C-alpha positions as CSV (number, residue, x, y, z in Angstrom):
1,M,154.8,113.7,82.7
2,A,155.3,112.0,85.7
3,S,153.4,114.5,87.6
4,M,150.6,113.5,84.8
5,L,150.6,109.7,86.0
6,N,150.5,110.4,89.5
7,I,147.2,112.5,89.3
8,D,145.9,110.0,87.1
9,R,147.0,107.3,89.3
10,H,145.5,109.5,92.2
11,I,141.7,109.8,90.2
12,A,142.0,106.0,89.2
13,I,142.5,105.1,93.0
14,S,139.5,107.9,94.3
15,A,137.3,106.4,91.6
16,G,138.4,103.0,93.2
17,W,137.1,104.1,97.1
18,V,133.8,105.1,95.0
19,A,133.0,103.0,92.0
20,G,133.5,99.4,93.1
21,P,131.5,99.7,96.5
22,A,128.7,101.6,95.0
23,F,128.7,98.9,92.3
24,G,128.7,96.2,95.1
25,V,126.0,98.0,97.3
26,A,123.7,98.6,93.7
27,M,124.0,94.4,93.3
28,M,122.8,93.9,97.4
29,A,120.1,96.7,96.8
30,A,118.9,94.9,93.3
31,P,116.6,92.0,95.1
32,E,114.9,94.4,96.9
33,Y,113.7,96.7,93.9
34,L,113.4,94.3,91.1
35,H,111.6,91.5,93.0
36,L,113.6,88.8,92.0
37,G,113.4,85.0,92.9
38,P,115.4,83.7,95.8
39,T,118.1,82.3,93.7
40,T,118.9,85.2,91.9
41,S,118.6,87.6,95.0
42,G,121.2,85.1,96.9
43,L,123.6,85.6,93.9
44,L,123.2,89.4,93.4
45,F,123.3,89.8,97.3
46,W,126.3,87.9,98.3
47,G,128.0,88.6,95.1
48,G,127.6,92.5,95.8
49,I,129.1,92.2,99.2
50,V,132.2,90.3,97.5
51,V,132.5,92.7,95.2
52,F,132.5,95.4,97.8
53,L,134.8,93.8,100.1
54,A,137.3,92.7,96.9
55,T,137.2,96.4,95.6
56,V,138.0,97.9,99.0
57,T,141.2,95.3,99.4
58,V,142.1,96.3,96.2
59,V,142.2,99.9,96.7
60,V,143.5,99.6,100.1
61,W,146.5,97.9,98.8
62,V,147.3,100.3,96.1
63,S,146.9,102.9,98.1
64,L,149.5,101.4,100.5
65,Y,151.8,100.8,97.4
66,E,151.4,104.3,96.5
67,G,151.9,105.5,99.9
68,R,155.4,104.0,99.9
69,K,156.6,105.9,96.9
70,R,156.2,109.0,99.0
71,K,156.2,110.0,102.6
72,P,154.0,107.2,104.8
73,V,150.6,108.4,105.1
74,T,148.5,105.4,106.4
75,S,146.1,106.6,109.0
76,P,143.5,108.0,106.5
77,I,143.7,104.9,104.2
78,I,143.2,102.9,107.9
79,V,140.0,105.0,108.2
80,M,138.8,105.0,105.0
81,T,138.7,101.2,105.3
82,I,137.1,101.1,108.5
83,G,134.5,103.5,106.9
84,M,133.7,101.4,104.1
85,L,133.8,98.1,106.3
86,I,131.3,99.6,108.1
87,F,129.8,101.2,105.6
88,C,129.3,97.6,103.8
89,G,128.2,95.7,107.3
90,G,125.5,98.8,107.2
91,V,124.4,98.1,104.0
92,A,124.2,94.3,104.0
93,W,122.2,94.9,107.5
94,Y,119.6,96.6,105.7
95,F,119.2,94.8,102.8
96,W,119.5,91.3,104.2
97,P,117.0,89.3,102.7
98,K,113.6,89.6,104.8
99,T,111.9,86.2,105.8
100,E,108.1,87.1,106.4
101,A,107.1,85.5,109.9
102,A,104.6,82.7,109.5
103,P,101.4,83.3,110.8
104,D,100.2,82.1,114.4
105,P,98.4,78.8,113.4
106,S,94.7,78.7,113.9
107,A,92.1,75.3,114.8
108,L,90.7,75.7,111.6
109,D,93.9,75.9,109.4
110,G,93.7,72.6,107.3
111,S,90.2,72.9,106.8
112,I,87.5,74.8,104.9
113,Q,83.8,75.1,105.4
114,I,81.0,74.9,103.1
115,S,77.4,75.6,103.1
116,C,74.7,75.4,100.7
117,E,71.4,77.0,100.6
118,N,68.5,77.8,97.9
119,S,69.1,80.8,96.0
120,A,68.2,82.7,93.1
121,Y,71.2,82.6,90.1
122,P,72.9,86.1,90.8
123,T,72.2,89.2,88.4
124,V,75.6,90.9,88.6
125,V,79.5,89.6,89.3
126,P,79.7,89.4,93.2
127,Q,82.9,90.7,94.9
128,N,84.2,87.1,95.3
129,K,85.0,84.6,92.8
130,M,81.9,82.7,91.5
131,F,81.2,79.6,89.4
132,E,78.0,78.1,87.7
133,L,77.6,74.4,88.0
134,Q,75.3,73.1,85.1
135,L,74.0,70.1,86.0
136,N,72.4,67.8,83.4
137,N,71.8,64.1,83.1
138,R,71.8,64.3,79.4
139,F,75.8,65.0,79.4
140,M,77.6,61.9,78.3
141,S,80.4,62.2,80.3
142,D,80.5,63.8,84.0
143,G,77.3,64.6,84.3
144,G,78.1,68.3,84.9
145,A,80.1,71.3,83.8
146,F,81.9,74.4,85.5
147,V,81.1,78.1,84.4
148,S,82.9,81.0,85.3
149,W,82.7,84.8,84.7
150,T,85.9,87.4,84.1
151,F,84.1,90.2,84.2
152,P,84.7,92.9,87.0
153,A,82.8,92.9,90.1
154,G,79.2,94.5,89.9
155,T,79.2,93.9,86.1
156,A,75.5,92.9,85.4
157,L,75.3,89.4,84.4
158,P,73.7,88.6,80.9
159,N,69.7,88.2,81.3
160,R,69.0,84.3,81.3
161,D,66.2,82.8,79.0
162,P,63.6,80.8,81.3
163,T,62.8,78.8,78.1
164,I,66.6,76.9,78.9
165,Q,67.8,78.2,82.1
166,P,67.1,77.7,85.3
167,M,66.5,80.7,87.3
168,N,66.7,79.2,90.9
169,G,69.0,76.6,92.2
170,H,71.5,76.3,95.1
171,R,74.0,78.2,96.4
172,C,77.3,76.4,98.1
173,R,79.9,78.7,99.6
174,I,82.8,77.7,100.3
175,S,85.0,79.5,102.8
176,N,88.6,79.4,104.4
177,Y,88.0,80.9,108.2
178,G,92.0,79.6,108.9
179,K,95.2,82.0,108.5
180,V,96.8,80.3,105.5
181,A,95.8,80.7,102.0
182,I,95.2,77.6,100.1
183,I,96.3,77.3,96.5
184,N,94.6,75.7,93.6
185,A,92.4,74.4,95.5
186,A,89.5,71.8,94.0
187,V,86.4,69.7,95.4
188,T,84.8,67.0,93.7
189,F,81.4,66.6,93.7
190,P,79.2,63.3,94.0
191,V,76.3,63.6,91.4
192,D,73.2,61.4,91.6
193,F,70.3,62.0,89.2
194,R,67.1,60.4,90.9
195,T,63.9,59.8,89.1
196,A,61.2,62.1,89.1
197,D,58.3,60.3,90.5
198,K,54.6,61.7,89.9
199,M,52.6,61.8,93.2
200,E,49.3,63.4,94.0
201,N,50.8,66.7,94.8
202,G,53.4,67.0,92.7
203,T,56.6,65.1,92.4
204,R,59.0,63.4,94.3
205,S,62.9,61.8,94.1
206,G,63.1,57.9,93.4
207,D,65.7,55.5,92.5
208,V,69.2,56.5,91.0
209,Q,69.2,56.6,87.3
210,K,72.5,57.9,86.9
211,S,75.7,58.7,89.1
212,A,78.6,61.1,88.7
213,A,81.2,63.2,89.7
214,V,82.3,67.0,88.9
215,T,85.5,68.7,90.2
216,T,85.7,72.4,90.0
217,P,88.3,74.3,88.1
218,P,91.3,75.0,90.4
219,F,90.8,78.4,92.6
220,S,92.7,79.8,95.2
221,I,91.0,81.0,98.6
222,G,92.5,83.4,101.0
223,P,92.1,83.6,105.0
224,G,88.5,85.1,105.2
225,E,87.5,85.0,101.4
226,H,85.0,82.7,100.1
227,V,84.1,81.0,96.4
228,D,80.4,80.5,95.4
229,I,78.9,77.7,93.4
230,Y,75.6,77.8,91.8
231,A,74.5,75.1,91.3
232,M,71.6,74.7,88.8
233,N,69.7,71.5,87.6
234,Y,69.1,71.7,83.9
235,S,67.7,68.3,83.7
236,T,63.6,68.0,82.8
237,D,63.1,64.7,83.9
238,T,65.3,64.1,87.1
239,F,66.0,65.5,90.2
240,A,69.7,66.8,91.2
241,Q,71.3,65.3,94.4
242,L,74.7,67.1,94.8
243,S,76.6,65.7,98.2
244,I,79.5,67.1,99.8
245,P,82.4,65.5,99.9
246,P,84.6,64.9,103.4
247,T,87.7,66.5,101.7
248,A,89.4,68.9,99.1
249,Q,92.8,68.9,97.6
250,G,95.0,72.1,97.3
251,S,98.2,73.3,98.5
252,T,99.4,75.8,101.2
253,A,101.0,79.1,100.1
254,G,104.7,78.5,99.8
255,S,104.3,74.8,99.2
256,D,104.4,73.1,96.2
257,N,103.1,69.6,98.0
258,Q,99.2,68.8,97.0
259,D,97.6,68.5,100.5
260,T,94.0,67.4,101.5
261,F,91.7,69.8,103.4
262,R,88.6,69.1,105.6
263,L,85.7,70.1,104.2
264,I,83.4,70.9,106.7
265,A,79.6,71.0,106.2
266,P,77.4,72.6,109.0
267,F,74.4,71.1,108.4
268,L,73.5,69.1,105.6
269,S,75.7,66.7,103.8
270,G,74.1,67.1,100.6
271,V,71.5,68.9,98.5
272,I,68.5,67.6,96.0
273,I,67.4,70.4,93.3
274,P,64.3,69.8,91.6
275,P,64.2,69.2,87.8
276,F,63.9,72.3,85.5
277,T,60.3,73.0,84.3
278,P,61.0,75.4,81.2
279,K,58.7,78.5,81.0
280,S,56.8,78.3,77.9
281,P,57.6,81.6,75.5
282,A,55.0,84.4,76.0
283,A,52.3,84.0,73.7
284,P,52.1,87.0,70.6
285,A,49.8,89.4,71.8
286,A,46.4,89.1,69.7
287,S,46.0,91.6,67.2
288,V,43.0,93.7,67.6
289,P,40.9,94.0,64.0
290,T,40.1,97.5,63.2
291,P,36.5,97.7,62.7
292,R,35.3,98.8,59.0
293,G,33.8,102.2,58.8
294,K,30.4,102.2,57.5
295,Q,29.7,102.6,53.8
296,G,26.5,105.1,53.4
297,K,24.3,104.3,51.0
298,K,24.3,105.8,46.8
């Protein structure tokens, strides 16, 4: 009976040498593979080291206590203890939380560029994020609304109806040439609706009839990426003047603070979009009368 108890104690001690440190290693490795938050990762990592060391300490003490009842053989215990401590140090070194090196600062960090040009509305969803800015002086509140598409890139966009939707406008491209991503960025565009004064050769923009401001939905833009805004004037009786603001709002990656970024316009400070001229619906095809056959005399 006593020999059975001794065997059981030896098995328990041997299992302690393996199971306890293994559980500590699993705790240290969990943040690496489960991609946990910083608080949980820190608790598991340091908790694993504590479990590892505590288990080794308890097993060493029990082994030495058991060894006093028999012929003292402390050398293997010392060697195993040193080996486990070295192993613990190696595991901690391997799974030590990594801090990503911040990218080298760029002269363009803290600023984004915007450029506008005449453009037809796209027929497919581009690779980059895209908005349509629908400008209309008939809107009661802000003078415009943003529309975005969630279709995969390359998907054909719904055909536009030229009787109610303008086909041409301006594409304003926002580009991030810095090395830092900008999160939840937003740009507020001032908009002036100007009268369409008739002239001999057409119309020109006149006095401001209504002023408004339109703000983009939040968007993120990484280094080297760009976002396109297609500004389309749905007003049939006024020009829409879209001004480029000097700044934009957003946060840098890894920061919760709302920052102000310079918005650099290379050439123009704004664009003027002519009134929308709806195309008349196509006239139905004229029916060709079927000639009557000649009737013979009776």
